[in-house]
N, C-alpha and C positions, 0 to 999 in steps of 0.2 A: 900590329907589332907591339904597341904599348901593353896590350893585355898579355901578350906572350912574355914580354920582359918582366911584367909584374908577377906572372906565374913562376917564372924562374927564380925571382928574388924570394918569393914565398917558399918555394921548395928548398932553396938553399938555407933559408932561416930555419925551416923545420928540421933539416938534417943536422944543423948545428945544435939545435935544442935536444935533438935525440942523442947526439954524441955526449953533450954535457950531462944529460939526464942519466946515461949509463955510467958515466964516471963518478956521479954523486952517490951511487949506491954503495954502501959499505959492506955489503954482504959478499960472500964467497960462493962460487958455483958448487952445488951439491953433485958429487959424482954418482951417476946412475947408469945402469945398463938396461936396455929394452930388447926384447926378442918376442917374436910372435908365437903364440901357443894355440893349440887346437882344443885343449880341454882345460877346465877350470877346477879348482879345489872343490871337494864334495861339500864342505862346510865353510861358511863365511858370512860376512855382512856386506850388503850393498849400501853404499853411502848415498844418502839423499839429503834434501834440504832439512835443516833442523827445524822442528816444529815448535810452535809456541807452548811453553809449559806454564801452567798455572802455579803460582807460588802462594797459595792461600792457606797452606796447611803444612805444619812442621811438628816434629815430635822431639822432646828433650826431657831429661830428668831435671827439671828446674829447681826442685826443693831437695834433690839429692836423698831421696828415700829409697832409691833402687827401682823405682817404677816410672815408666815413661809418661809424661804429661803431654797433652795435645794442645797446641796453639793453632787457632783456626780463625778465619774470617767468616762470620756468620752474616747472613742477610736478613734484615727484618723489613718485611714488606709493609709500608705505611698505606699504600693504596694499590690498585692494579697497575698503576703507572709509575709508581715511586718506591724506592727501597733505601735503606740505610745499611751501611757496612759496619759491623761490629767486631772488634778484636777481642777474643775470649781465650781463656785458658780452661781446660777441662782437666782436673787433677786426676792422675792415674790411680790414686787410692780410693777413688769414688766418693770424695767428700764434696763434690759439686763442682761448680764452675765459677769463674771470676771474670767480670768484663773489664778490660783495660781501657778501651776507647770506643766512642760512638761516632767519631768524626773522621774515618778513614777517607783518604783520597779515593778518587775513581781509579778503577783497576788496581785495587790494594794489593800489596805484597807483604809477606812477614819474613824477617831475616833473624837468624840467631848468630850472634857475634859475641866472642870473649873480648870485650872492649878494654878491660883493665888487666887482663892476663892472670886472673886468679883461678882459672880453670872452670869457672861457672859461666854459662852462657847467659847473655842479656838478650831480651826480646826487643827488637827494634821494628818500627814501621813509620809510615809517613802519614801525617795528620793534617787535615785542613783547619785553619783557624778562622775566627770571625772576620779578620781582615783579608781573607782569602790568600794568606801566605801558606806555604808548604813547610811544615816542621818535621824534622826527623826527631823522633822520641825514643827513649830507651827505658825499659822497665827491668827491674831485677827482683829476685825473690828475697824477702826480708824474714829471717828466722824468728825474730821477736814478734812481728805481727803475723807471721805464718801466712803470708800472702805476697802478692806482687806489689811493688810501689814504683812510681815514676822516679827515676834517678836524674835525668837531664834531658834537655831538649835544645834544638838550635834551628833557626830558620834556614832552610835548605832550598834556596831558589835554584833548583836544577830539575831538569825534566826527567825524573826517574822513570825508566822503562823496565819492565818486568825481565826481559832478557838481556838487558845491558847493565845490570847491577849485581855484583858478586861481593862476597866476604873473603878477604885474604889477609894473612899477616905479612904485610910488606917489609916491615922493620925486622921481622924474624926474631922478635923479643917476647913473643907470647901474646902480645896485644894485637887483636885483629882490626883491621880497617874495612870500611865500606867504600867500594869503588864503583862509580857509574860513569859510563862513556857514552857519548851521543854525538849527533851531528847538529849543526845550527849555523847561525850567522853571527858575525862580529862586526860591529861598525868601528871604523877607523877614521882618522882625520876629521874629528869633531862630528862624525856622523854622515859625512859626505860619501864615504866609500864603504861598501858592504862586501865583506869577504866571508865566503862559506868556509867553515872549519870544522875540524873534530875536536870536541871538548871533553876534558876529563875533570871529574871532581872526586876528591878523596876526603872522607870524614873519619874521625877517630877521637879518642879520649886522651886528655892530658893526665897528669898525676892526681889532679883533684877531681877526676871524673867529669870535667867539663868538655864539651864538644869543641873541636876545631875543625875548620874547613879549608881546604886548598884546592885551587883549580888552575888549569893550564889549557893552552889552546895549541893545536897541531895543525899546520897547513900543509897540504899536499905540495910536493915539490913541483912547482911550475904547472900545476893543474888545478881544476876546480872540483870542490867536493860538494855534492848535493846533500842537503840535510837528510838524515836517516829517519824514516817514519817510525814513530814510537808506539802506536796503538796497534792491538791485534787486528782491528778492522782494516787499518791501513796496510797491513802486511798480508792480506789475503792472497795477493798475487805472488809476492816473494817475501821470504823471511830472512832478515838480516840479523845475525846473532853474534855478539862478542864472544870471543873464546880466550882461554887463559892457559898459558904454558908456564909450568914451573920447574926450575932447575934447582940444584943445591944451593945456589948463591944468587940467583936473579929470577925475577918474574917478567913475562912477556904478555902483552895483551894484543890480540888480533882484532882490529876494528874494521868492520865492513863499510865501504863507501862507494858511491857512484862517482865516476870520474868522466868528465867531458873530454872526448878524444877526437881531435880533428882528423879526418881521413880524406885522401886524394882520390877523386873519381876521374880515371883516365879517360873514359868515354865522353865526359863533359868538360874535362880540363878545369876542374874546380874542386874546392874543399867542401865538405859537409861535416856536421857535428854529429858524433855517435857517442852514446853512453855505455860505459863498461863498468863492471864491478871490480874493484881492487880491494886489497887488504892492507891496511896500515898496520905495521908491526912496531909496537912500542916497547922499548926496554925500560923497565921500572926497577931501579936499584934502591929506591927508598920510598917512604910514604908521601914524599913531596913530589907531586906531578911535574913541578917546574924543573926538576932535575932529570926527568925522563927524556929518552931520546927516540926519535923516529928514525929507525935504522933500515927500514926497508918498506917498499910498496910492492906487494905480491900480486900477480895477476889472478883474478878469480875472487869469489867471496868465500870466507871461512865456512867449511862444511863439516869438519871432524877433527878431533885430536885423538891420536892413538899412538901407542908405543910400538912402532913397526920394527925396531931392531933390537929389542929387549934389553935397553940400557936404563930402563925405569924412568926415562924422560920422553914425554909424548912428542910426536911429530904433528905439524899442522898440515892439513890437506885443504886446498882451496881449489875451486874450479868454477868455470863459467862457460858461456858460449864461445868456443874456440880456444880455450886455455885450460891447463891442468898444472898445478904447482904443489910442490912438497917443500916445507920448511923443516930443517933439522937444526937443533941447538946442541953442540957437543963441544965440551972442553972450551967454553968460552967463545967458540966460533958460531956464527949464524950462517947457514948454507941454504941456498934456494935452487931448486931445479924447476924448470917450466917446460912443459910439452905443449905443442899446438896441433890442432886438427880441426875437422869440420863438425860443427854442431856442439852440444854439450856432452861430455863424455859420460860413460857409465863407469863406475869404480867399485871394485870388490876387494875387501880386506879379508884374507883367510883368518880363521880362528886362531892359528899360530903362524903370524906373518913372516917371522924370520927375515926381516929386512925386505920383504916383498909385498906387492900388491899388483892388481890387474886392472888395466884401463882399456876401454873400447870406445872408439870414435864411430860416428855415423858411417855406414857403408864400408866399415873396415873390420879388420880381425882383432881379437883380443891380444893385448900385449902384456907380457910380465915385466913389470918395472921393479928393478932391484936396486937397493941402496948400496953403494960401494964404500967400504972403509967406515971407520968410526972416529 
């Protein structure tokens, strides 16, 4: 009897949590229509897990001579078992190369960002220091010296990941910022309590071309976020990639997380813990992440951004085992639609979607999913 009473108390508590959870979501339902179809479009793109992309090579006209210059990470092998990463510029006019750094971090990346808003891109990368700190360094072309010079640097104690770091003009003032998002742990109550959170770092320049850094933490509403693996080796089984949605006035970041979900087993009259992928949708109205808002937790992990309805604003597609979600941002509203089925769905986007895409679950027929209204 005591076990049955305890089970009833737990079930009641879980139902209350689910009711409160649904009320906390500030999004609106996205109106969609679904119908079964026998045939698919002749041309289209099947959506699959985003793959890890190397960001060790970029092209830009750094000296403004009309020719593209190549910025690349070269590897210099010191022995059969050791190599050093070198950041180099190969000039497009054939005048040779220039080495910017010989101390790049492991898994180095190269970013081009117009940090001061003058229309000329700066080269940025992450450099290891003798004290084992990670520095974010910027180089700029100097016309008098006719070469690249280091402009500024900052200690950047953030776990920069190749596919979780992007360049975006958050302030919409012509000056671009570098944004990185990741998962990790944060200690509270003087280190006695460890909470797993999603973290955001933003780096930019002030008027004197000095770096500034701001960071913020975002906790899942009533659920535990597992840290996101940041190395390509750790991602061999599953790739979790941050995605970016940009509207005329606001930016949104879709951060993949693993969430611990308690499930009830009727045959055993007990709970067990299951892990699901969710997407945290952050609304970024300024370069300061402390003013960002966690506006939705979407079922599934972010898989694709695509303009499905032709309004020049991309929609977010997220899915996982048992769920498929679409997020649309239109006229200041964030709308979410979620479908559920058995297994991981197949998703096809036509070359000319016109507000439509196609979804198929295991042992079921293809469905045409149409977005209704704008």
